[in-house]
N, C-alpha and C positions, 0 to 999 in steps of 0.2 A: 430619364437621362440625367447623369450626374452633373455637378457644377463645372463650368468652364474654368480652366486654370490659365493664368497669364504669367509668362516669363519674359521679361523685357517687353518687346513689342510683338511677341508671338502669343497667340491665343490657342490653347489646346482644347479641342472640342471632342469629348467622348461620344461615340455613337454606337449603335448595335453591331456595326461591322468593323469597328476599330476607332482609333484616335487620330484626328486630323490636326495638323499644325497650320494655322492661318496667320499670316503677317498682314496687319492692317496699318496703313499710314495714319499717324495721329493718334495711335493707341497709347502712347506714353502719357503719364500723368502730366498735367499742365505745367507744374513747377519744373520737372526734370526736362520737359520739352523746351521750355524757355531757356533753361541752363545750357542745353546743347545747341540751341539755335544761334547761328551766326548773324541772323537778321536782328537779334535783340542786342544791338551794340550800344544802345543809349542808356543802359541802366545806371551809369555813373554820371549822367549829364544833369540830373536834377535830384535834389535832396529828398529824403524821406524823414518822417518824424518817429523817433523812438524815445519814449518816456518824456515827451515834451521837448526833445532836442532834436534839431535838424542835423542829420548825419549823411555821409556819402554812402549810398548803398553799395554793397559788395556782391555783385551778381543780381540777376533778375529778381530773386527772392530774398536778397540781402543775406544769403547764406552760402556763398560760393565755396569758402574753405571747407565746410562740412560736407557739401555735395561732392567736392573733390575727394575728400577723405573716404566717403562711402564707395566711390568708384575704385580708388586705389587699393582699398582693403580686400576687394574681391578679385583683383587682377593677379594673375600668376607670375607676371614678369616685373611690373613697375616697382613694387616695394623692394625687391632684392637689388634691382639696378640702382635705385636711388640710394640704398644703403652702401653699395659698392662705390658709387660716385662720392658719397660723403667720406668714406674711408680713404679714397685716393686723394681727395683734397685736404683732409686732415693730416695725412701722412704720419709722421712720428709725433706730431703734436705741436702745441704752441711754444714759442721760444722768443726771447728778446734778441734784437739785432741792431746794428748801426749800418748805415748805407754809405757807400763811397763808389767812386769811379776809378777803375784801374785799367789803363790801356784801352780806353773807349768801351769798357765793359762795366756794366752795373754789377756790383759785388755786395753781397750781404755778409757782414761779419757777425756771426752768431756769438752771443755773449751772455753773461749772468750779471745781475745787479741785485745785491742783497736787499737794498732799500725798497726797490719796486717789487721784488719777489715776495717780500714780507707782506706788502699790501695785497698782492695777488692771492697769497695763501690765506688771507683773512676771510675770503669768500670763495665760492666754488667757480673759479674762473674757467677751468677746463670744461666743466659741464655747461657753463654759459656759452662757450664757443661752439661746442657740439650742437647745442640746441639752435644757435644762430645758423649754423650751416644746414641743419635739418630744415628749418623754416625757409631758408633761401632756396634750397634744392627743390622744394615743393611749390613755393609761391613767389619766388624771386624777390622776397622782401621780408623784413623782420621788424617786430616791435620791441623796443627796449625801454625798460623803466630804469631811470637814473635815481638812486637814492643817495642824497647828500648827507654829509656829516653834520653835527650840530654846530660846527664852526661857521656855517652859512648864516646863522642868526646874527653874527657880528660882521658879516660881509666877507668872510674868508672862504673862498671856494674849496671844496673837498668832496670828491665822489667816494662815498663809503663803499658802494657795491653796485653792481649792474644785474638786472634780471631780464631774461628773455620771456616776454609774455606771449602766450599762444595766439596766433593770428585769428583763430576762430572766435576769440573773445574780444577783439579790438575792432573799432570802427573810427574812421576819421570824422571829426565834426566839420560840417559844411562851413566854408570860409565866411566870416561875418560880412565881407565886402562882395560876396557872390562872384568872386573872380574865377572860380573853377581852376585854381592852381594850388598844388600841394604846398607850395612855399607859403601860402597865405593861411593854411590851417593853423589854428591857435590852440586847439584842444583835441584830445583823443578820449573816446568813450570805451570803457572796459566793463564787460558783463557777460551774462549768459544770454545770448541772442535766440536760444531755443526755448527759453522758459516762457510759459504762458500764464503762469500764476505767480504773483508777487515777485517779479524779476527785480534784481537790484543792479544798479549801474553806478559807476563812478567816472568822474571827469578829471583828467589829468592835463595840466598845461604842457605844451610842446617844449622840449628842452632846447635851450639856446646855448650852444657850446661856447659862444663868445661872451655870454653873460651867464655863467653857470651857477651863480649864487642867487639868482632870482627866485627860485623855488626849492623847497626841501625835497620834494618828489616830483619828477617830471618824466615825460615820455617822448620818444621820437620814433618815427618810421624810417628805417634804413632800407633802401630798395634800389633796384635797377629799373628805371622807368621803361614801361613798354610803349612801343611806337603807337601813337594815336590815343594814348591814355594819359590823362592829367593827374590821376590820383593813384589808385592801386595798380600794382604790377600784376601781369598775367604769367602763369607758368609757361615755360618753353614748350611743354607738351599739351597745352590747352587745345590745339587743333587736333590732337590724337585722341581726345576724350570720346568722340563718337565710336571710334574703332575699339577703344577699351570697353565701352559699354556692351558692344556686340560680342567681344571676346569673353567678357564676364559671364554672359548668358549661355555660352556653348556647353560648359560642363553640366549645367542644370537642365538644359534641353535634352542632352543625351541621356542623363539619368532618368528624366521623366519619361522619355520615349521608350527606354529600355524596360521600364516598369509597367508601361501602359500599352505599347504597341502589340499587335497580334504576335503571340509567342509560338504559335503552331508552325511547324516545319513541314508537316504532311497532312493530307486528308485521307482518312481510312474509310473506304466504302464497304459497309457490311451488308450482305444481302438480306432482304426482308425474310426470306425463308429461314434463315438462321435463327432469327429472333422468334419466329413462329414455332419453330421446333423447341426452343428453350422454354417458351411459355407452355407448350404442351407437356413437357417433362415436369415442370413445376406443378401443373394442375394434377397430373397423374400421381405424383408423390404425395401431395398435400391437398386432397379434394375438399377439405373444409375451409380453405382460404377464400375470403371475399375478393372483389375486384381490386380494391385498394391495396390489399395485402399482396396480391399477385403482382401488381405494378411495382411495389417496393422491392419485392424479390427479384423481379426482372431488372430493376435499376441496379441492384447489387451485382448482378451478373455482368451488366454493362461496365460498371466501375472496375471489376476484376479484370475484364477483358482489356480495358483501356490501360490498366496498370501493366498487364503482361506485354502488350504491344510496345508501350513506352520503354519498358526495360530492354526490349530487343532493339528498338530503333534508335534510342537516344544514348548519348554518352560517348566520350572519346575512346572508351575501352571496347566498344561494340563493333568496331570495324570489321567487316568480313562475316558478320552474323546475317542470318536470313530469316524470313518469316514464311512458314509453310501453312497452306490452307487447302481446302478441298472444294472444287467446283462441282455443282450438281444441277439437275433439271427438276423443277418443281412439278406438281401434279398437273399443271396446265401446259406443260411442255416448254416453259420459259427457263432459259439458262440463268442460274443464280451463281455469281462469282464474286470473289473478294478482289478488291483493287486498292492499292496504296499509290498515291501520286504526290510528288513534292509540290510545295508552295513556293513560287518564285519570290524571294524576299528582296533581292537587289541591295543587300546589306553593304556589299563592297562599294557600290556607287554612292550610297548614303554616307558612309564613313569617309570616302574620298572627297566628297563635296565639303563636308564639315572640316576635313583636314586643310583643304585649300583656303577656306575662309579663315581658319585659325592662323594659318601662316601669314596671310595678308595683314590680319589684325595685329599679330606679334611684330611683324616688320614695321608697321606704322607706329606702334607703341614704342619700340626700341629707338627708332629714328627721332621721335619727338623727345625722348628723354635725354638725348644729346650725349650718349656714351657709346664709344665704338663696341660692337659685339665682341671683339677680342678681349676687351676689358670687362665686359658685362657677364662673362662666363656663360654665354648662350651657346648651346650645342644644337646644331641643325642637322637632321638626319643622321645623328650619331657621330658627327664630325666636329671636332674642336679646332681652334686656331693654333698654329705653331708658336713656338716661343719667340721667334723673330717677329711675327706679326704683333704679338702682345707687347713686345719690347718697343717697337716703333710706334705703336698706338699709344703706349704709356708716355713716351717722350713727347709726342705731339700733344697729348692731353696736358702734360705738365707745362708745355711751352705756350699753349694758347687758351686753355679752359680753366685755369685755376686762379689767375691773378684778380679778376673782377670779383668772383665770389669771396675771395680772401679779403679784398679791400672793403667790401660791404659788410661782411660778417664781423670784421675786427675794427671797423670804424669807430664804434662806441668805445671799445677798450683803449684804442690809441688816443682818442680824444681825452679819455679819463686820465691816461698817463701824462699827457701834456698839461692838463689842468692841475693834477696833484703834484707833479714834479717838474715845474717850469725850469728849474736849474739844470735839468738833464735833457736838454734839447737834442734831438737827433736820435733818441732811442725809441724803437718801435716794437710792437708785438707782431710776429709773423708766424707762419706754419712751416715747420721744417720737413722737407721731403727729401729723402735720400735718393740720390741719382743711382739708377740701376744700370750697370754695364753689361754688354754682351759677355757670354762666357769666353768667347775668343779673346776678349780684351783683358781678361783676368788671368793672373798667374795660376799655374796648375795647382799650387798648394792652397790657393784661396778660393777655388771654385766651389760652387754649392755642393757638388757631388763628393767633395772631400771634407765638407764641413759637417756631414751627418754622421 
């Protein structure tokens, strides 16, 4: 018997009569099982030691970001939806604005300022904002490194540039007063938490926006706090992870079964008298053959016959063909007849069951990702959403789901603008998103169909 293969929590066991799929509870590896388990809720309640420093663990194995990455990379829906969500929030990109109230309405007056823009252009501020939004979409939090100018050495605050540090490489250092509050965290550790040989880590002080000249380089964790969590935020789709894991294994399961399940569609019954006659003919034509040679010749005849039957019975171009044979009575008076009978495969039921599981998994995944299917470009049973559905979904998304991500992703850059340009109070960085109108509300000459 060949080696058992495992895909997800399914074990595939090859036997002499076929391959069996067995799902066993608890078959996941311990680390991944703890990651998916909702019982393991206390992983951030006590510190762990990394390179002699007490840090706040991120996940049961202190590797939640990379575990999440492995799941998302294998999923057929999540990466595309998250990219679409990032694009919708980013809109036409960052732009400066001032804020005022007109007739009880909050109004953003978009503007340009050469002095602020020259500072922004001195570093990759657009790339920084895109990375911040990407980190927020995946983990609802971002780590930022604040690099100050040399003027801080004489007590003059100036933010030279900002850097979005990958969450997978960052951990909060446990508060020195054991308060279990993120506001009491004084340092952030950065390094490769997957390295087992000669890992290198650096400690950065937490940035204080009210005393920005305290450190030349500092870091800060910008996040939307998750309910019941004091330190790291959890993704909005964290509860959908078990469904994603199941959905990820389905393509691999189907491919494995297609390659290893019984492929025969028919059983061909060949009468024993037929082979006895073939053996007699071989012996008559070549009387010098020994027993082993006769068996090899007979096996060649069997292979040729199998190929001929397969060419007749198999293939989409063989509809309407038939197989002709001759029944006869052997010397003992027994009827010798050919018979071909189909094997019941139940492929339709098998595919239908997998399809239903896949739909439930996809539905749970898209719901957790927080983007309306009309905006996620998801096509169900060949049907897409109408333009009106997409338009109203977009307006609802812009009205309710963009401001918090924008506030958190741009908090660092707006703090830097306030620090560097205190004389320009009231100027902020925002994300400009053009409002899309219904075609009915657009003059005929300006409609999309007339702009192509």
